[in-house]
C-alpha positions, 0 to 999 in steps of 0.5 A: 512483554505483550502490552494490551490496549483496550478500545476504550482506552484509545477513544478515551485519548481521542476524545481528550485530544479532540476536546483540546484541540476544540478548546483551543479553537473556540479561545482563538474565535473569543479573541479574533474575528473567524478566519473562513473555514477551509474549503473541501477538495475534490479528486479522483480517478478512473483506472482500468486495463487490458492483460494478456497473458501469453499462456493463454491459462483456462483459468483467466489468472494471472497468478500471484498478482494483486491488481492485475488478476483478471487475463484476456478481459477488460477490466475496471480495476478502481474508481476513487473519488477523495474528499479532503479539507486541510487540517486548520486544525480540524479536517478529515480525509475521505476515499470510496474506491470501488472496482475489482482492486478494492476487493483485494484490498478488502476481501470478505468485507461487505459492510459499507466499510469495504467501500471506503479505502480511507477514512479519518479525522486530522487534528493538528496540535499545537505542539512545536511544529505541530503534532498531527493526529490521524485517528480512523482508516487508513493506508499502511506506511509501508512499501515503495509501491501505492494501490493508487497505480497512476502514482507508481512508476509500474503499472502491475504492482510488485511482489512485495506490495502484493505479499510482503506487507498490508495494505491498510489500517485503522487506528491511531498514527501520531505525526511530527517534523523534527527537521527539514530533514527528519520526520516520525510517524508512531501507528497504534493500530488494530492490526493488518488490512482490518476494521476491527481487532481480532485479538485484544493486542494492537499493533504498533507501528513505526515510519521514520523519513529522512531527507539527507540530500535534496535528490534522495530519501530514505525510509525505515518503516516497522510493524509489529504485534501479536495478529492472528491472520492465519489459524497456525499463527499464535504469537508476534508478526513483525515486518521491517520495510526500507525505502531508498529513492535517488534522482540522478537527474531531472529525468532520471530517477532510481529505488530501492525496497526491502522487506523482511517479515516474520510470523510466530506459528505452531509450527515454528517462526515463518520468514518472507523476504525480498527487494525490488530495485526500480528506475524510471526515465523520463524520455520527454514531457509525455513520456517515460519508460519505468523498468522493475526488477525483484526477488522475492524469498518465501522459504517455508511457503508460508506467504505465497502458499508454494511449498518449501525453499520456493522464491519468485523473481519478476522483471517489469518494462513500462511504457508511459505516454500522457495523452493529455493532462488528464489521461495517462496510457501504459503499455507494461511487459512483464515475466514472473518466473519460479523456482517451483510450479507456480503460473497456469496453462491451457487446459489440455486432456491430461492436465487442467493446466493449474500450478503447473508451470514456472513461468508467466509471461504478460502484456497488459495497457492500462490507461488511468483519467484523473479529475 
């Protein structure tokens, strides 16, 4: 059954929560002296890279990438400044972003909302261990990797992160800690990668996080709803995301990410799926090596647009050097290959070199300065 929640209903729901939290806070002030207000923390980073494609494509594009698209040029990938106030019981987070990576996350958005990767209010409702309510715009709960390169093992992002899952949502999320080993979050959002809803239906997400061992974490993330993200879609668009992390030793960790998605279209059910494995080894306090291998299967050619029965694989090796605490340097070699022509090369007299190659080899140097 298709469930429709009006924007007015969400606003009313939020107002009740905030009013309840406000009353609780006022009553606490009446019974005791006001505690000092928690401070607003500020942090951020500047991220830039240089990428070289060995095929020297005339297009100067690394195909099927999302954040390291530009080839043979220095690129300002992302500048981010974060303002955050801890919820005691009310707080907020504001992430101001600028750069080509932000243009990928929010393509075609020309309003002031395009500068805000995240902007949400947080209220901790005194129920049990504390029900955390976030309202506004926030990054997705899906995917092994994140938008900020400094928080990933590799510099470039996986095919799964680029093509299988959304980047962000606008709406409400409710998080609760049931025990030291299990937390759950419910999402009620406008849709995928949007500030304004594109239909009358909402999408629903669930994030279940387990920590069965101190060295092992498991996350199961789901997103379901009726979202018309392409002209051929008319019905449900759903995706499931599995993440497993295991710390084999203090220096060595491994991970797994698997995704399965589907969309109802006028041409039938379209699916996309894939899996990625990760390994990272800290060599010293300043250096580390990371390896990623993955496959992305696109049977109907829906997600990548390469045609039916297409699949793409990639292997990435990254060397990391922390020059000082505030400066992270990475060198990365990546090889993408497909069973159908998908990548570009240098134009010739007989070919423009667009989408003619079945593989691409790239080298990248990335630098991130944090503050």
